[in-house]
VONUMAR-960752 format. One record per residue (C-alpha): x, y, z. Coordinates in nm, 4 decimals. Layout:
BEGIN
PT         X         Y         Z
PT         X         Y         Z
...
END
This chain:
BEGIN
PT         X         Y         Z
PT   -0.0041   -0.0062   -0.0001
PT    0.1213    0.3253   -0.0850
PT    0.2096    0.5571    0.2000
PT   -0.0537    0.8453    0.2572
PT    0.1396    1.2137    0.3126
PT   -0.2017    1.3997    0.3731
PT   -0.1260    1.4884    0.7587
PT    0.2253    1.5642    0.6996
PT    0.1444    1.8053    0.3795
PT   -0.1385    1.9664    0.5797
PT    0.0868    2.0345    0.8704
PT    0.3434    2.1742    0.6615
PT    0.0979    2.3953    0.4664
PT   -0.0886    2.5191    0.7758
PT    0.2461    2.6919    0.8827
PT    0.2818    2.8821    0.5675
PT   -0.0448    2.9346    0.3598
PT   -0.2385    3.2088    0.2378
PT   -0.5443    3.0076    0.2129
PT   -0.7177    2.8923    0.5541
PT   -0.9674    2.7096    0.4071
PT   -0.7946    2.3872    0.4344
PT   -0.9797    2.0737    0.4573
PT   -1.0000    1.7182    0.6259
PT   -0.9043    1.4204    0.4526
PT   -1.1599    1.2940    0.2059
PT   -1.1984    0.9841   -0.0085
PT   -1.1136    1.0216   -0.3729
PT   -1.4066    1.1049   -0.5752
PT   -1.5231    0.9030   -0.8856
PT   -1.3584    1.1497   -1.0556
PT   -0.9945    1.0892   -0.9859
PT   -0.8036    0.8174   -1.1107
PT   -0.4532    0.7704   -0.9603
PT   -0.1876    0.5256   -1.1284
PT    0.1634    0.4827   -1.1913
PT    0.3364    0.6474   -1.4601
PT    0.6234    0.4344   -1.6757
PT    0.8985    0.5592   -1.4764
PT    0.7238    0.4584   -1.1571
PT    0.6131    0.7864   -1.0299
PT    0.2463    0.8194   -0.9544
PT    0.0397    1.0026   -1.1990
PT   -0.3636    1.1329   -1.2086
PT   -0.6559    1.1542   -1.4116
PT   -0.9605    1.4078   -1.2984
PT   -1.2784    1.3191   -1.4877
PT   -1.0911    1.1733   -1.7993
PT   -0.8229    1.4439   -1.8306
PT   -0.4737    1.3731   -1.7674
PT   -0.3068    1.5865   -1.5253
PT    0.0344    1.4756   -1.5912
PT    0.2497    1.2602   -1.8253
PT    0.1898    0.9180   -1.8126
PT    0.5559    0.8455   -1.8987
PT    0.7573    1.0840   -1.6733
PT    0.5649    1.3465   -1.4794
PT    0.9161    1.5062   -1.3267
PT    1.0473    1.5483   -1.6543
PT    0.7284    1.7121   -1.7721
PT    0.7539    1.9314   -1.4436
PT    1.0940    2.0617   -1.5472
PT    0.9999    2.1315   -1.8960
PT    0.6778    2.3362   -1.7587
PT    0.9437    2.5704   -1.5657
PT    1.1988    2.5942   -1.7933
PT    1.1424    2.9615   -1.9237
PT    1.1066    3.1056   -1.5694
PT    1.3815    3.3745   -1.4958
PT    1.5542    3.4065   -1.1550
PT    1.3732    3.6482   -0.9186
PT    1.0364    3.6267   -1.0836
PT    0.7353    3.6138   -0.8820
PT    0.4934    3.3573   -1.0475
PT    0.1208    3.3135   -1.0155
PT    0.0334    2.9732   -1.1263
PT   -0.3116    2.8401   -1.1518
PT   -0.2925    2.4449   -1.0929
PT   -0.1156    2.2459   -0.8601
PT   -0.1656    1.9165   -1.0152
PT    0.0299    1.6350   -0.8066
PT    0.3212    1.8885   -0.7567
PT    0.5877    1.7840   -1.0005
PT    0.6069    2.1311   -1.1538
PT    0.6345    2.3067   -0.8136
PT    1.0082    2.2168   -0.7345
PT    1.1445    2.2746   -1.0539
PT    0.9576    2.6400   -1.0467
PT    1.1128    2.6980   -0.6849
PT    1.4499    2.6109   -0.8220
PT    1.4111    2.8416   -1.1175
PT    1.2882    3.1556   -0.9368
PT    1.5732    3.1357   -0.6813
PT    1.5872    3.2965   -0.3293
PT    1.4630    3.6121   -0.4409
PT    1.1310    3.4747   -0.6282
PT    0.8012    3.3760   -0.5096
PT    0.5453    3.1236   -0.6155
PT    0.2004    3.1599   -0.5538
PT   -0.0431    2.8774   -0.6256
PT   -0.4256    2.8686   -0.6976
PT   -0.5861    2.5337   -0.6994
PT   -0.9795    2.5280   -0.6461
PT   -1.0399    2.1601   -0.7387
PT   -1.0566    1.9947   -0.3775
PT   -1.0384    1.6414   -0.5086
PT   -0.6988    1.7309   -0.6828
PT   -0.5708    1.9058   -0.3742
PT   -0.6649    1.5910   -0.1668
PT   -0.5127    1.3699   -0.3941
PT   -0.1975    1.5783   -0.4184
PT   -0.1678    1.5966   -0.0415
PT   -0.2328    1.2079   -0.0191
PT   -0.0098    1.0607   -0.2847
PT    0.2937    1.3046   -0.2856
PT    0.5443    1.4288    0.0022
PT    0.5033    1.8086   -0.0635
PT    0.5994    1.9316    0.2660
PT    0.9204    2.0758    0.1689
PT    0.7644    2.2653   -0.0861
PT    0.4820    2.3875    0.1589
PT    0.7305    2.4825    0.4325
PT    0.9318    2.7019    0.1648
PT    0.8639    3.0603    0.2744
PT    0.8551    3.1508   -0.0959
PT    0.5458    2.9345   -0.1550
PT    0.1956    3.0225   -0.0763
PT   -0.1633    2.8322   -0.1707
PT   -0.4880    2.9846   -0.2443
PT   -0.7731    2.7483   -0.1990
PT   -1.1479    2.7990   -0.1186
PT   -1.4638    2.6016   -0.1884
PT   -1.6321    2.9384   -0.1808
PT   -1.6353    3.1554   -0.5098
PT   -1.6452    3.4750   -0.3407
PT   -1.3823    3.3977   -0.0596
PT   -1.1433    3.2600   -0.3454
PT   -1.1830    3.5711   -0.5607
PT   -1.1224    3.8094   -0.2893
PT   -0.8030    3.6285   -0.1888
PT   -0.6841    3.6211   -0.5625
PT   -0.7656    3.9751   -0.6194
PT   -0.5865    4.0737   -0.2937
PT   -0.2724    3.8875   -0.3599
PT   -0.2590    3.9817   -0.7330
PT   -0.2611    4.3788   -0.6205
PT    0.0226    4.2937   -0.3864
PT    0.2284    4.1109   -0.6429
PT    0.1516    4.3938   -0.9194
PT    0.2548    4.6471   -0.6707
PT    0.5663    4.4940   -0.5344
PT    0.7149    4.3258   -0.8629
PT    0.4965    4.4126   -1.1827
PT    0.8113    4.3809   -1.3828
PT    0.8856    4.0334   -1.2646
PT    0.5342    3.9021   -1.2370
PT    0.4895    3.5807   -1.4500
PT    0.1370    3.4396   -1.4645
PT    0.1169    3.0505   -1.5571
PT   -0.1550    2.8024   -1.6129
PT   -0.1085    2.4385   -1.5764
PT   -0.3560    2.3590   -1.8551
PT   -0.4918    2.0100   -1.7374
PT   -0.5730    2.1382   -1.4058
PT   -0.7153    2.4486   -1.5446
PT   -0.9651    2.2352   -1.7149
PT   -1.0693    2.0778   -1.4073
PT   -1.2038    2.4011   -1.2157
PT   -1.5501    2.2995   -1.0344
PT   -1.8580    2.3955   -1.2310
PT   -1.9592    2.6184   -0.9188
PT   -1.6996    2.8642   -0.9861
PT   -1.8492    3.0083   -1.3229
PT   -1.7412    3.3631   -1.2713
PT   -1.3897    3.3114   -1.1190
PT   -1.3404    3.0467   -1.4025
PT   -1.4325    3.3070   -1.6693
PT   -1.2219    3.5755   -1.5107
PT   -0.9184    3.3386   -1.4942
PT   -0.9821    3.2424   -1.8708
PT   -0.9985    3.6050   -1.9602
PT   -0.6263    3.6470   -1.8008
PT   -0.5380    3.3497   -1.9846
PT   -0.6206    3.5180   -2.3080
PT   -0.4501    3.8090   -2.2030
PT   -0.1418    3.6500   -2.1478
PT   -0.1400    3.4742   -2.4881
PT   -0.1721    3.8388   -2.6315
PT    0.2037    3.8727   -2.6429
PT    0.2664    3.5389   -2.8070
PT    0.0214    3.6515   -3.0474
PT    0.0875    4.0087   -3.0933
PT    0.4601    4.0195   -2.9540
PT    0.6170    4.0263   -3.3095
PT    0.3745    4.3017   -3.4295
PT    0.4425    4.4862   -3.1051
PT    0.8345    4.4406   -3.1371
PT    0.7985    4.5454   -3.4905
PT    0.5982    4.8680   -3.4214
PT    0.8442    4.9718   -3.1529
PT    1.1419    4.9330   -3.3728
PT    0.9891    5.1620   -3.6197
PT    0.8435    5.4067   -3.3773
PT    1.1730    5.4312   -3.1739
PT    1.2767    5.7815   -3.2961
PT    0.9370    5.9127   -3.2462
PT    0.9032    5.7740   -2.8902
PT    1.2365    5.9130   -2.7648
PT    1.1578    6.2532   -2.9051
PT    0.8211    6.2431   -2.7909
PT    0.7126    6.4009   -2.4393
PT    0.5825    6.1434   -2.1855
PT    0.2539    6.1516   -1.9976
PT    0.4689    6.2478   -1.7063
PT    0.4982    6.5907   -1.8017
PT    0.0891    6.6048   -1.7719
PT    0.0865    6.4958   -1.4287
PT   -0.1677    6.6941   -1.2439
PT   -0.1901    6.9208   -1.5550
PT   -0.5604    6.9356   -1.5507
PT   -0.6434    6.9370   -1.1587
PT   -1.0034    6.9828   -1.0705
PT   -1.1072    6.9909   -1.4574
PT   -1.3994    6.8047   -1.5280
PT   -1.3253    6.5205   -1.8158
PT   -1.5740    6.3151   -2.0407
PT   -1.3972    5.9462   -2.1290
PT   -1.5776    5.8654   -2.4316
PT   -1.5700    5.4984   -2.5595
PT   -1.7676    5.3400   -2.8378
PT   -2.0175    5.1297   -2.6591
PT   -2.3819    5.1370   -2.7420
PT   -2.4825    5.3926   -2.4325
PT   -2.3043    5.6259   -2.6471
PT   -2.6243    5.6590   -2.8671
PT   -2.8132    5.8022   -2.6008
PT   -2.5258    6.0895   -2.5083
PT   -2.4278    6.1416   -2.8566
PT   -2.6909    6.4412   -2.9000
PT   -2.5604    6.6240   -2.5816
PT   -2.1783    6.6166   -2.6572
PT   -2.1822    6.9778   -2.7810
PT   -2.3181    7.1027   -2.4715
PT   -2.0964    6.8980   -2.2581
PT   -1.7813    7.0199   -2.4426
PT   -1.8538    7.3507   -2.2978
PT   -1.8287    7.2059   -1.9512
PT   -1.5464    6.9372   -1.9671
PT   -1.2282    6.8429   -2.1311
PT   -1.3125    6.5866   -2.3992
PT   -1.1137    6.2669   -2.4162
PT   -1.1774    5.9678   -2.6274
PT   -1.0495    5.6261   -2.7069
PT   -0.9583    5.5408   -3.0587
PT   -1.2769    5.3693   -3.1691
PT   -1.4826    5.6721   -3.0607
PT   -1.2745    5.9191   -3.2681
PT   -1.4777    5.8806   -3.6058
PT   -1.8019    5.9124   -3.4050
PT   -1.6756    6.2594   -3.2581
PT   -1.5600    6.3869   -3.5786
PT   -1.8893    6.3292   -3.7282
PT   -2.0501    6.5093   -3.4345
PT   -1.8090    6.8038   -3.5104
PT   -1.6120    6.7620   -3.2039
PT   -1.2474    6.7924   -3.1896
PT   -1.1050    6.6185   -2.8640
PT   -0.8783    6.7308   -2.6276
PT   -0.7095    6.3803   -2.5790
PT   -0.7189    6.0593   -2.8198
PT   -0.5982    5.7560   -2.6962
PT   -0.4440    5.4578   -2.8658
PT   -0.2411    5.1279   -2.7783
PT   -0.3629    4.8721   -3.0242
PT   -0.0581    4.7552   -3.2433
PT   -0.2651    4.5934   -3.5168
PT   -0.3035    4.7559   -3.8754
PT   -0.6801    4.7058   -3.8408
PT   -0.6675    5.0038   -3.5658
PT   -0.5545    5.2510   -3.8166
PT   -0.8835    5.2744   -4.0030
PT   -1.0032    5.4868   -3.6880
PT   -0.7574    5.7601   -3.7814
PT   -0.8307    5.8733   -4.1357
PT   -0.8755    6.2386   -4.0366
PT   -0.6108    6.2185   -3.7510
PT   -0.4106    6.5044   -3.8956
PT   -0.6944    6.7676   -3.8809
PT   -0.7451    6.7231   -3.5145
PT   -0.5897    6.9937   -3.2687
PT   -0.6099    6.7891   -2.9753
PT   -0.3268    6.5615   -2.8607
PT   -0.2879    6.1994   -2.9243
PT   -0.1492    5.9652   -2.6387
PT   -0.0060    5.6407   -2.7538
PT    0.2119    5.3529   -2.6313
PT    0.5423    5.2782   -2.8130
PT    0.3809    4.9426   -2.9529
PT    0.1149    5.1511   -3.1333
PT    0.0965    5.1058   -3.5326
PT    0.3475    5.3467   -3.6909
PT    0.1197    5.4574   -3.9451
PT   -0.1128    5.6161   -3.6782
PT    0.2001    5.8117   -3.5651
PT    0.2547    5.9099   -3.9314
PT   -0.0614    6.1041   -3.9108
PT   -0.0536    6.2302   -3.5453
PT   -0.1084    6.5829   -3.4707
PT    0.1623    6.7903   -3.3667
PT    0.0769    6.7305   -3.0025
PT    0.1410    6.3840   -2.8779
PT    0.2532    6.2286   -2.5511
PT    0.3673    5.8642   -2.4956
PT    0.3172    5.6401   -2.2162
PT    0.5128    5.3079   -2.1275
PT    0.2932    5.0034   -2.0286
PT    0.3854    4.9076   -1.6860
PT    0.5320    4.5414   -1.7067
PT    0.5508    4.5290   -2.0600
PT    0.8010    4.2702   -2.1603
PT    0.9527    4.5075   -2.4213
PT    1.0501    4.7608   -2.1541
PT    1.1658    4.5580   -1.8652
PT    1.5035    4.6974   -1.7263
PT    1.4643    4.9987   -1.9930
PT    1.4784    5.3483   -1.8007
PT    1.2476    5.4677   -2.0617
PT    0.9348    5.4384   -1.8227
PT    1.0949    5.6415   -1.5659
PT    1.1611    5.9177   -1.8181
PT    0.8123    5.9108   -1.9878
PT    0.5853    5.7914   -1.7217
PT    0.3914    5.4594   -1.6770
PT    0.0669    5.3490   -1.7217
PT   -0.1578    5.0347   -1.6491
PT   -0.3369    4.9401   -1.9449
PT   -0.5232    4.6395   -1.8213
PT   -0.5712    4.5241   -2.2023
PT   -0.8290    4.7755   -2.2893
PT   -0.7710    5.1460   -2.4453
PT   -1.0430    5.2651   -2.1910
PT   -0.8332    5.1443   -1.8922
PT   -0.5365    5.3148   -2.0385
PT   -0.7378    5.6262   -2.0953
PT   -0.8724    5.6167   -1.7389
PT   -0.5327    5.5783   -1.5875
PT   -0.4183    5.8609   -1.7855
PT   -0.6912    6.1050   -1.6906
PT   -0.6760    5.9966   -1.3202
PT   -0.2874    6.0892   -1.3311
PT   -0.3537    6.4125   -1.4935
PT   -0.5868    6.5080   -1.1772
PT   -0.9076    6.5493   -1.3691
PT   -1.2154    6.5567   -1.1654
PT   -1.4933    6.4467   -1.1932
PT   -1.4268    6.1944   -1.4977
PT   -1.7636    6.1091   -1.6580
PT   -1.7646    5.7735   -1.8568
PT   -1.9744    5.7787   -2.1724
PT   -2.0273    5.4541   -2.3832
PT   -1.8341    5.2298   -2.1386
PT   -2.0969    4.9206   -2.1212
PT   -1.8652    4.6294   -2.1147
PT   -2.1632    4.4219   -2.1786
PT   -2.4031    4.3676   -2.4974
PT   -2.6422    4.6573   -2.4171
PT   -2.9369    4.6108   -2.6329
PT   -2.7616    4.3040   -2.7997
PT   -2.5059    4.5128   -2.9172
PT   -2.1280    4.5574   -2.8885
PT   -2.0949    4.9011   -3.0251
PT   -2.2804    5.2254   -3.0575
PT   -2.4913    5.2598   -3.3892
PT   -2.2733    5.5488   -3.5111
PT   -1.9674    5.3267   -3.4813
PT   -2.0900    5.0532   -3.6785
PT   -1.9743    5.1805   -4.0372
PT   -1.6218    5.1972   -3.8888
PT   -1.6441    4.8986   -3.7058
PT   -1.7729    4.6665   -3.9422
PT   -1.4441    4.4588   -4.0037
PT   -1.3292    4.4396   -3.6197
PT   -1.4590    4.3671   -3.3061
PT   -1.2033    4.4587   -3.0362
PT   -1.3922    4.3361   -2.7357
PT   -1.4161    3.9904   -2.8501
PT   -1.1350    3.7243   -2.8789
PT   -1.1303    3.7180   -3.2570
PT   -0.7944    3.9018   -3.2543
PT   -0.6656    3.5718   -3.1104
PT   -0.8946    3.2923   -3.2185
PT   -1.0722    3.4432   -3.5483
PT   -1.4356    3.4964   -3.6424
PT   -1.5289    3.1376   -3.5906
PT   -1.3866    3.1455   -3.2335
PT   -1.5861    3.4961   -3.1698
PT   -1.9233    3.3402   -3.2672
PT   -1.8681    3.0330   -3.0477
PT   -1.7873    3.2747   -2.7593
PT   -2.0833    3.4837   -2.8032
PT   -2.3014    3.1727   -2.7862
PT   -2.1193    2.9798   -2.5097
PT   -1.9227    3.2154   -2.2939
PT   -2.1824    3.4949   -2.2414
PT   -2.1569    3.5970   -1.8730
PT   -2.4529    3.7502   -1.6468
PT   -2.3214    4.0551   -1.4515
PT   -2.5152    4.3115   -1.2691
PT   -2.6300    4.6004   -1.4960
PT   -2.7002    4.9573   -1.4317
PT   -3.0598    4.9188   -1.4673
PT   -3.1052    4.6925   -1.1763
PT   -3.1129    4.3559   -1.3700
PT   -2.8345    4.1329   -1.5064
PT   -2.7137    4.1869   -1.8434
PT   -2.4844    3.9527   -2.0603
PT   -2.1205    4.0413   -2.1390
PT   -1.8551    3.8051   -2.2616
PT   -1.5108    3.7072   -2.1164
PT   -1.3112    3.9888   -2.2861
PT   -1.5344    4.2598   -2.1768
PT   -1.5808    4.1040   -1.8363
PT   -1.2047    4.1136   -1.8085
PT   -1.1939    4.4863   -1.9052
PT   -1.4659    4.5642   -1.6568
PT   -1.2646    4.4049   -1.3782
PT   -0.9510    4.6081   -1.4804
PT   -1.1357    4.9325   -1.4901
PT   -1.2586    4.8157   -1.1240
PT   -0.9064    4.7589   -1.0222
PT   -0.7646    5.0988   -1.1524
PT   -1.0662    5.2609   -0.9652
PT   -1.0067    5.0842   -0.6553
PT   -0.6330    5.1739   -0.6771
PT   -0.7383    5.5606   -0.6922
PT   -1.0354    5.6068   -0.4276
PT   -0.9629    5.9921   -0.4452
PT   -1.0526    6.0168   -0.8221
PT   -1.4299    6.1363   -0.8601
PT   -1.5839    5.8942   -1.1387
PT   -1.9347    5.8561   -1.2909
PT   -2.0730    5.6357   -1.5439
PT   -2.2994    5.8646   -1.7701
PT   -2.6126    5.7363   -1.9390
PT   -2.5029    5.3822   -1.9226
PT   -2.7249    5.0583   -2.0097
PT   -2.4400    4.8170   -1.9643
PT   -2.2636    4.6608   -1.6763
PT   -2.2509    4.8205   -1.3438
PT   -1.9181    4.9322   -1.2487
PT   -1.8244    4.8754   -0.8842
PT   -1.8332    5.1955   -0.6828
PT   -1.9013    5.4104   -0.9503
PT   -2.2250    5.5891   -0.9518
PT   -2.4661    5.6010   -1.2522
PT   -2.5821    5.9208   -1.3832
PT   -2.8847    5.8711   -1.6315
PT   -2.9434    6.2722   -1.7114
PT   -2.6823    6.4473   -1.9388
PT   -2.8190    6.7671   -1.7363
PT   -2.6928    6.6077   -1.4019
PT   -2.3421    6.5312   -1.5604
PT   -2.3467    6.9023   -1.6626
PT   -2.4134    6.9750   -1.2870
PT   -2.1550    6.7599   -1.1898
PT   -1.9106    6.9064   -1.4643
PT   -1.9681    7.2596   -1.3522
PT   -1.9818    7.2224   -0.9741
PT   -1.7467    6.9615   -0.8674
END
């Protein structure tokens, strides 16, 4: 009979765990099948999914950790039977850290019982997050991720042990979607990395000559600002934009620029960060604008060639192209959150604008649509809120049908969103939580409720806020 290491592992983990929701020994469920690999080590199937190699689990674990740099702060979903944990700790060295998230109690129970992981669990660099309650787990993950981002954003590595990730229990629907969004976001460098590097190489001369957003720090202290995105709720506010412009600074994301030009509005700031060629179509009249373009170094060079004289550059914090590069300290950093709206909001907060009124920031399928009606002509070839930039149109249609997520809406009832928009919603909320001093309102939104952000449904009320705060 194989030894049972449960008590030894739990005892070690209790002394060194972020999670307090550890559990008592339990019999293996019907979903768990443990069997010996060809090299003699124990391996596992969960619900028919092979968690480790059936030939050499240890060698597979070493391969999993091979690209990790010394000193990295690793956030990993998926503990499996722990064969990849030792190699990860070895790779990160004494200055690194390893945070493991595992939400499947059957996999954890098997790992604690079948393998002696006590040395790993006692290592001060190791922490585990586990809970059988979705809300508790989400709070723990959010808290720890925020700490890691603040302490070591440039050395942060987010990894997914794919077989374990496929075995998240069904009673974690929202957290599962949030983690899958994170997985999609981490794939973007692999998919767009070559394009981003090519763009930066072509943009370098412009980037080095252009002032950074650091020069705009507190430049608009106390000045009201409208941040205009192209979500469906923009339709309701569109007729009032001229009146609102008299009271507030106008900022917009790239997708909303053609709509503002159509309305005869020249925005004060235009934000862009998408590296792809498709994004250029929003900027056909950019050279005629008198406002300023705020861009990241990986934006498409064609956009910068048409940019107005006034422009500023922002460095994305934690981006792999700018690790150990003094450019960020010189120009100023931003947390983009994967969305140009997050980029723009972060900048406006740094500019000390107040209040900031969000317009067209639905983060949901308001009225069954992704974009404002006025945006359809310019958006017919691209849907940047979906995952089609990574997986293609076929995946987008599949996602719309099978990956819809209900979230609280501004109208007092749930509304559907998808994984990408859900991720952007959470990224916005993270930026807002980081800056509790900022006064932010959501104007005329029919979309997702943004936590802690009051909803204003009257343009006259918005003008009141813009005039009196």
